[in-house]
C-alpha positions as CSV (number, residue, x, y, z in Angstrom):
1,X,0.0,0.0,0.0
2,X,1.4,3.4,-1.0
3,X,1.6,5.9,1.9
4,X,-0.5,9.0,1.6
5,X,1.1,12.4,1.1
6,X,1.8,14.7,4.0
7,X,-0.4,17.6,2.9
8,X,-3.1,18.5,5.4
9,X,-5.6,18.3,2.6
10,X,-5.1,15.7,-0.2
11,X,-6.1,16.4,-3.8
12,X,-6.6,13.5,-6.2
13,X,-7.4,14.0,-9.9
14,X,-10.0,11.6,-11.3
15,X,-9.0,10.0,-14.6
16,X,-12.7,9.7,-15.5
17,X,-12.3,13.2,-17.0
18,X,-8.9,12.6,-18.5
19,X,-8.0,12.1,-22.2
20,X,-7.5,8.4,-22.4
21,X,-5.5,8.8,-25.6
22,X,-2.8,10.4,-23.4
23,X,-3.5,8.8,-20.0
24,X,0.1,8.3,-19.1
25,X,1.0,11.9,-19.9
26,X,-2.0,13.3,-18.1
27,X,-1.2,11.3,-14.9
28,X,2.4,12.5,-15.1
29,X,1.2,16.2,-15.5
30,X,-0.9,16.0,-12.3
31,X,1.9,14.2,-10.4
32,X,4.3,16.9,-11.4
33,X,1.7,19.5,-10.2
34,X,1.7,17.9,-6.7
35,X,-1.3,15.7,-6.9
36,X,-1.5,13.5,-3.8
37,X,-3.3,10.4,-5.3
38,X,-5.0,9.3,-8.5
39,X,-8.7,8.6,-8.3
40,X,-10.3,5.8,-10.5
41,X,-14.0,5.5,-11.0
42,X,-15.2,2.0,-11.8
43,X,-18.9,1.9,-13.1
44,X,-20.9,-1.2,-14.2
45,X,-23.9,0.3,-15.9
46,X,-26.2,-1.3,-13.3
47,X,-25.7,0.7,-10.1
48,X,-25.0,3.8,-12.1
49,X,-26.2,4.5,-15.6
50,X,-22.7,4.4,-17.2
51,X,-19.9,2.0,-17.8
52,X,-16.3,3.0,-17.3
53,X,-13.1,1.0,-16.7
54,X,-11.8,-2.1,-15.0
55,X,-8.7,-4.0,-13.9
56,X,-6.4,-3.3,-16.9
57,X,-6.7,0.5,-16.5
58,X,-6.0,0.3,-12.8
59,X,-2.9,-1.8,-13.7
60,X,-1.9,0.8,-16.3
61,X,-2.3,3.6,-13.7
62,X,-0.2,1.8,-11.3
63,X,2.6,1.4,-13.9
64,X,2.4,5.1,-14.8
65,X,2.7,6.6,-11.3
66,X,4.2,6.3,-7.8
67,X,1.1,8.0,-6.3
68,X,-1.5,6.0,-4.3
69,X,-4.5,4.8,-6.3
70,X,-7.9,5.5,-4.9
71,X,-10.5,3.2,-6.6
72,X,-14.3,4.0,-6.2
73,X,-16.4,1.0,-7.0
74,X,-19.8,2.1,-8.4
75,X,-20.9,-1.4,-8.9
76,X,-23.2,-4.1,-7.6
77,X,-21.7,-7.0,-5.6
78,X,-18.4,-5.2,-4.9
79,X,-17.4,-8.0,-2.5
80,X,-16.7,-10.2,-5.6
81,X,-14.1,-7.9,-7.0
82,X,-12.2,-6.2,-4.1
83,X,-9.3,-8.7,-4.1
84,X,-8.9,-8.3,-7.8
85,X,-8.8,-4.5,-7.6
86,X,-6.3,-4.6,-4.7
87,X,-4.1,-7.0,-6.7
88,X,-4.3,-4.6,-9.7
89,X,-2.9,-1.8,-7.7
90,X,-5.6,-0.1,-5.7
91,X,-4.3,1.4,-2.4
92,X,-7.8,2.5,-1.2
93,X,-11.1,0.9,-2.3
94,X,-14.4,2.6,-1.7
95,X,-17.7,0.7,-1.8
96,X,-21.3,1.9,-1.6
97,X,-23.3,1.1,1.5
98,X,-26.5,1.0,-0.7
99,X,-25.5,-2.1,-2.6
100,X,-23.8,-4.4,-0.1
101,X,-25.9,-6.3,2.5
102,X,-22.6,-7.6,4.0
103,X,-20.8,-4.3,4.1
104,X,-18.8,-5.0,7.3
105,X,-17.4,-8.2,5.8
106,X,-16.6,-6.5,2.5
107,X,-14.7,-3.7,4.3
108,X,-12.7,-6.3,6.2
109,X,-11.9,-8.1,3.0
110,X,-10.5,-4.9,1.5
111,X,-8.2,-4.6,4.5
112,X,-7.2,-8.2,4.3
113,X,-6.4,-7.8,0.6
114,X,-3.9,-5.0,1.5
115,X,-5.9,-1.9,0.7
116,X,-7.5,0.8,2.9
117,X,-11.2,0.3,3.3
118,X,-13.4,3.1,2.4
119,X,-17.2,3.5,2.3
120,X,-19.6,5.9,0.6
121,X,-23.2,6.8,0.0
122,X,-25.1,8.7,-2.6
123,X,-26.4,12.3,-2.0
124,X,-29.9,11.1,-1.2
125,X,-28.9,8.3,1.2
126,X,-29.1,9.2,4.9
127,X,-25.8,9.4,6.8
128,X,-27.1,7.0,9.4
129,X,-26.4,4.1,7.0
130,X,-22.7,4.8,7.5
131,X,-22.8,4.7,11.3
132,X,-22.2,1.0,12.0
133,X,-19.0,0.8,9.9
134,X,-17.4,4.2,10.8
135,X,-15.1,2.7,13.4
136,X,-13.5,0.3,10.9
137,X,-12.9,2.4,7.8
138,X,-9.9,4.5,6.9
139,X,-11.9,6.9,4.6
140,X,-15.4,7.9,4.1
141,X,-16.5,9.4,0.8
142,X,-19.3,12.0,0.6
143,X,-20.7,12.2,-3.0
144,X,-21.5,15.8,-3.8
145,X,-23.1,14.8,-7.1
146,X,-25.2,11.7,-8.1
147,X,-22.5,9.3,-9.3
148,X,-22.2,8.0,-12.8
149,X,-20.9,10.9,-14.9
150,X,-18.1,13.5,-14.8
151,X,-18.5,17.2,-15.1
152,X,-21.5,17.6,-12.9
153,X,-22.4,20.6,-10.6
154,X,-21.7,20.4,-6.9
155,X,-24.8,19.9,-4.8
156,X,-24.8,22.7,-2.1
157,X,-26.5,20.4,0.5
158,X,-23.5,18.3,0.6
159,X,-21.8,20.9,2.8
160,X,-24.2,20.2,5.6
161,X,-23.6,16.5,5.2
162,X,-19.9,17.0,5.4
163,X,-20.2,18.9,8.6
164,X,-22.4,16.2,10.2
165,X,-20.2,13.4,9.0
166,X,-17.1,15.1,10.4
167,X,-18.7,15.3,13.8
168,X,-19.6,11.7,13.6
169,X,-16.1,10.7,12.7
170,X,-14.6,12.9,15.5
171,X,-16.6,10.8,18.0
172,X,-15.7,7.3,16.8
173,X,-12.8,7.5,14.3
174,X,-11.0,10.9,14.3
175,X,-8.1,9.7,12.1
176,X,-10.4,8.7,9.3
177,X,-10.1,10.7,6.2
178,X,-13.2,12.5,4.8
179,X,-13.2,12.6,1.1
180,X,-15.6,14.6,-1.2
181,X,-16.1,13.9,-4.9
182,X,-18.3,15.8,-7.3
183,X,-18.1,19.3,-8.8
184,X,-15.1,20.3,-6.8
185,X,-13.3,23.4,-8.2
186,X,-11.3,26.3,-7.0
187,X,-14.3,28.4,-6.2
188,X,-15.8,25.9,-3.8
189,X,-12.8,23.9,-2.5
190,X,-12.3,26.2,0.4
191,X,-15.9,25.9,1.6
192,X,-15.7,22.0,1.3
193,X,-12.5,22.0,3.4
194,X,-14.0,24.5,5.9
195,X,-16.9,22.1,6.3
196,X,-14.6,19.3,7.4
197,X,-13.3,17.5,4.3
198,X,-9.6,16.7,4.1
199,X,-9.5,14.8,0.8
200,X,-10.8,16.1,-2.5
201,X,-11.4,14.4,-5.8
202,X,-11.3,16.7,-8.8
203,X,-12.2,15.8,-12.3
204,X,-13.2,18.4,-15.0
205,X,-11.7,21.2,-12.9
206,X,-8.3,19.8,-13.9
207,X,-8.9,17.5,-16.8
208,X,-10.9,19.5,-19.3
209,X,-10.3,20.8,-22.9
210,X,-8.3,24.1,-22.9
211,X,-7.5,23.7,-19.2
212,X,-3.8,23.9,-18.2
213,X,-3.5,21.1,-15.7
214,X,-0.7,22.5,-13.6
215,X,-2.4,25.9,-13.3
216,X,-5.7,24.3,-12.3
217,X,-3.9,22.2,-9.6
218,X,-2.1,25.2,-8.3
219,X,-5.3,27.2,-8.1
220,X,-7.0,24.5,-6.1
221,X,-4.0,24.2,-3.7
222,X,-3.9,28.0,-3.3
223,X,-7.5,28.2,-2.4
224,X,-7.3,25.4,0.1
225,X,-4.1,26.8,1.7
226,X,-5.7,30.2,1.9
227,X,-8.7,28.9,3.7
228,X,-6.5,27.0,6.1
229,X,-4.5,30.1,6.8
230,X,-7.6,32.2,7.5
231,X,-9.0,29.4,9.7
232,X,-5.8,29.4,11.8
233,X,-6.0,33.1,12.3
234,X,-9.6,33.2,13.4
């Protein structure tokens, strides 16, 4: 398992929005711009209305970077595949609470496979569904869009969910990372971090036509660092 970076707030570009014709180059560009991890969205066309990528791409990402690989499984029956994704190179594996009746066992299986267990829920799912497994996970992902497509707009109600989840984690698992994915960009990254997030997934804000990847990454980092500086001085 790759160690996480030492930045107080981690930024991980999602290759869902990358140009797959130049995937290795685009991974190298975000790595050079101080990305902390690479986020990989796996979709099955059943749990979400889209199909994306699988084991060969995770293996290709691992070969292209030294950064940790954060795999988000938007699939039914994730327990069938967690060992394969860990073997392919996933350092963190996120599964959805909505689709797994044996969630506790699946999260333990992720850990036994050598990856960090992570859990998530969709924007319309109550946070209470996460409560039983919060003590055993290394990361919780708050979706700030409905999963399945890149380039969506951030749902403002996610800020309240981030605050409540941060309080829940502080009570039972204060070292657990709180990741947010969906519509993150420089204009809202500070608010997301102020609400309690410490790990951000970014897609089209970094990987988009006519976007300079390094400049976009630096803008995100500057906004996050500015917010932290202001918070420390309050």
